[in-house]
C-alpha positions in Angstrom: 7.0 -8.1 14.7 6.1 -4.5 15.7 3.7 -3.9 18.6 1.5 -1.4 16.8 -0.8 -1.7 13.8 -3.0 0.9 12.1 -6.7 0.1 11.9 -8.5 2.5 9.5 -11.3 4.6 11.0 -13.5 3.7 8.0 -13.0 0.0 8.3 -16.7 -0.7 9.1 -17.8 1.4 6.1 -16.3 -1.3 3.8 -19.3 -3.1 2.2 -17.6 -6.5 2.4 -16.5 -6.1 6.1 -20.1 -4.9 6.8 -21.4 -8.2 5.4 -19.3 -10.3 7.9 -20.5 -11.5 11.3 -19.2 -10.1 14.6 -16.9 -13.0 14.9 -15.4 -12.6 11.4 -14.9 -8.8 11.9 -13.1 -9.4 15.2 -10.9 -12.1 13.5 -10.1 -9.6 10.7 -8.9 -7.0 13.2 -7.1 -9.7 15.2 -5.1 -10.8 12.2 -3.7 -7.3 11.9 -2.9 -6.9 15.6 -1.8 -10.3 16.8 -1.1 -12.7 13.8 0.5 -11.0 10.8 4.2 -10.1 10.8 5.6 -6.8 9.6 5.0 -7.8 6.0 1.4 -8.8 6.6 2.1 -12.5 6.3 1.4 -15.5 8.5 1.2 -19.3 8.5 -2.1 -20.6 7.1 -2.9 -22.6 10.3 -6.3 -22.1 11.8 -5.2 -23.5 15.2 -2.3 -20.9 15.3 -4.7 -18.1 14.4 -7.2 -19.2 17.0 -4.6 -19.4 19.7 -3.4 -15.8 19.0 -6.8 -14.1 18.6 -9.2 -16.2 20.6 -7.0 -17.5 23.4 -9.7 -17.1 26.1 -12.6 -18.2 24.0 -13.2 -21.9 24.4 -16.2 -21.9 22.1 -14.1 -20.8 19.1 -13.0 -23.8 17.1 -10.5 -24.3 14.2 -13.3 -24.9 11.7 -14.8 -21.5 12.5 -11.4 -19.9 11.7 -11.1 -21.8 8.5 -14.6 -20.7 7.3 -13.8 -17.1 8.1 -10.5 -17.2 6.3 -12.3 -18.6 3.2 -14.6 -15.6 3.3 -11.7 -13.2 3.5 -10.2 -14.9 0.4 -13.5 -14.5 -1.5 -13.5 -10.8 -0.5 -10.0 -10.4 -1.8 -8.8 -9.3 1.6 -6.2 -12.0 1.9 -4.2 -14.2 -0.5 -3.7 -17.9 0.3 -0.7 -19.6 -1.3 2.0 -22.2 -0.8 5.8 -21.7 -0.7 8.6 -23.9 0.4 6.2 -26.6 1.4 4.2 -24.3 3.8 0.7 -23.0 3.5 0.7 -19.2 4.0 -1.6 -16.1 4.0 -0.8 -12.6 2.8 -3.0 -9.6 3.7 -3.7 -8.3 0.2 -3.6 -4.5 0.8 -1.1 -4.6 3.7 1.0 -1.6 2.4 -2.2 0.4 1.8 -3.4 -0.3 5.4 0.0 0.1 7.1 2.5 3.0 7.1 5.1 2.0 9.7 8.5 3.7 10.3 10.2 0.2 10.5 9.3 -3.2 9.1 11.3 -6.4 9.7 11.7 -9.0 6.9 9.3 -11.9 7.1 10.6 -15.4 7.7 8.1 -16.6 5.1 8.5 -16.1 1.3 6.0 -13.7 -0.4 3.4 -14.8 -3.0 4.3 -14.4 -6.6 4.6 -10.8 -7.8 4.6 -9.4 -4.2 7.2 -6.9 -3.1 8.1 -6.5 0.6 9.1 -3.2 2.1 11.9 -3.7 4.6 13.7 -1.4 7.0 15.3 -2.6 10.2 18.4 -2.2 12.4 21.3 -4.5 11.8 24.5 -5.0 13.7 27.1 -2.2 13.9 24.5 0.6 13.9 23.5 -0.2 10.4 20.0 0.3 8.9 19.1 -2.2 6.2 16.5 -1.0 3.6 14.9 -2.9 0.7 12.3 -1.4 -1.6 11.5 1.0 1.3 10.7 3.9 -1.1 8.4 1.8 -3.3 4.7 1.2 -2.9 5.2 -2.5 -1.9 2.6 -5.2 -2.4 1.4 -6.2 -5.9 1.4 -2.6 -7.2 5.0 -1.6 -6.7 7.3 0.0 -9.3 10.7 -1.1 -8.3 13.5 1.4 -8.3 15.6 0.8 -5.1 17.8 -1.9 -3.7 19.4 -2.6 -0.4 21.3 0.2 1.4 23.3 0.1 4.5 24.5 3.1 6.5 26.5 3.8 9.6 28.0 6.8 11.5 26.4 9.9 12.9 23.2 11.5 11.6 19.6 11.8 12.3 17.5 8.7 12.6 13.7 8.0 12.4 11.5 6.5 15.1 13.5 3.9 17.1 17.3 4.2 17.0 17.2 7.9 16.6 20.7 9.3 16.2 22.0 6.2 14.3 23.3 6.8 10.9 21.8 6.0 7.6 23.3 6.3 4.1 20.5 7.1 1.7 20.6 5.8 -1.9 20.3 8.5 -4.6 16.6 9.5 -4.9 14.7 8.5 -8.1 14.1 11.2 -10.7 10.5 11.6 -9.6 9.3 10.7 -6.1 6.4 8.3 -5.9 3.0 9.7 -5.0 3.2 8.4 -1.4 6.6 10.1 -0.8 5.3 13.4 -2.3 2.2 13.3 -0.1 4.2 12.6 3.1 6.8 15.3 2.3 4.4 18.0 1.4 0.9 17.3 2.9 1.0 15.1 5.9 0.8 11.6 7.4 -0.7 8.9 5.2 -3.8 7.1 6.3 -5.2 3.9 4.6 -8.1 6.0 3.2 -5.8 8.6 1.7 -3.5 5.8 0.3 -6.4 4.3 -1.6 -7.4 7.7 -3.0 -3.8 8.3 -4.1 -3.7 5.0 -6.0 -7.1 5.8 -7.7 -5.8 9.2 -8.6 -2.7 7.8 -10.3 -5.0 5.8 -12.6 -6.7 9.0 -13.7 -4.0 11.7 -13.9 -0.4 11.9 -15.2 2.3 11.6 -12.5 3.6 15.1 -13.3 0.1 16.6 -12.8 -0.2 15.1 -9.4 3.3 16.3 -8.4 2.4 19.9 -9.6 -0.9 19.8 -7.8 0.7 18.8 -4.5 3.4 21.5 -4.9 0.7 24.1 -5.8 -1.2 23.2 -2.6 2.0 23.5 -0.6 2.8 26.9 -2.2 -0.6 28.1 -1.2 -0.1 26.7 2.3 -3.2 24.5 2.0 -1.9 21.0 3.1 -5.1 19.1 2.3 -5.6 16.3 -0.2 -9.1 17.5 -1.1 -7.6 20.8 -2.2 -5.0 18.9 -4.4 -7.8 16.9 -5.9 -9.8 20.1 -6.7 -6.8 21.5 -8.5 -6.5 18.3 -10.6 -10.2 18.4 -11.4 -9.9 22.0 -12.5 -6.9 21.3 -14.7 -8.8 18.3 -16.2 -11.6 20.7 -17.2 -9.7 23.8 -18.2 -6.1 22.7 -18.7 -3.1 23.7 -16.6 -3.0 27.4 -16.2 -6.2 27.7 -18.3 -4.5 26.4 -21.4 -6.8 23.7 -22.7 -4.0 22.5 -25.0 -2.4 21.2 -21.8 -5.4 19.1 -20.8 -5.4 15.3 -20.5 -5.4 13.7 -24.0 -8.4 11.5 -24.9 -7.6 7.8 -24.8 -6.8 6.3 -28.2 -9.1 3.7 -29.6 -6.5 1.4 -31.0 -9.0 -1.0 -32.5 -10.6 1.8 -34.6 -7.1 3.1 -35.7 -6.2 -0.4 -36.8 -9.4 -0.8 -38.8 -8.8 2.5 -40.6 -5.2 1.5 -41.5 -6.4 -1.8 -42.8 -9.3 -0.2 -44.7 -12.0 -2.0 -42.7 -15.4 -0.4 -42.4 -16.0 0.2 -38.7 -19.8 -0.4 -39.1 -19.3 -3.8 -40.7 
């Protein structure tokens, strides 16, 4: 497990986190820093969690941990599940909260539908990668497998100088890769904004907006967003024919095809 974790600067602006007690907020931060592995996963054992986060607090009991975990489940912050006869916990937005340079595989299986992002050093100066260029979590679009590399070349973070053989890049980089390559370092807040933007705009628009910002040497996400909002209103390049098409009401179309009066 890595020694560093990212804690978002706006963590206490979250309505749900703000509704928690002091103890529950500290537990939530402690889960990130002392309990979860590199995939945001840990054993669902209140005694274990207590021993890692509240080692010096004799007044903290296992039932307090259990009640706090239940609250985090209701707030959709963590996922409780069972696999291979073990009770486990997964931090639900782990890959939105964390953007590490390396991430070891978990010794526990993930929940159904979850995609781990793995990158670690193996024997013989090899770097093992699995789904590293994907979003990870429950929102991933899979397009990569395991790659191994060795020999000379530039590294990243730890093990700099060790070789890495990259797989061929996908036809279109995902939004996180585009942002890091052109704008700057991802933060949890920016990551959430990018995910919401993907729901509103076509992928090629986002890519063009980021490249436009880079071309103008304005490496700022608010500038990219302003470009997208302008294009949504006026069309790309002022051509309203290139605006985002209105969503199709499939029910109305079906009714017209079948000759059903919509007002009936």
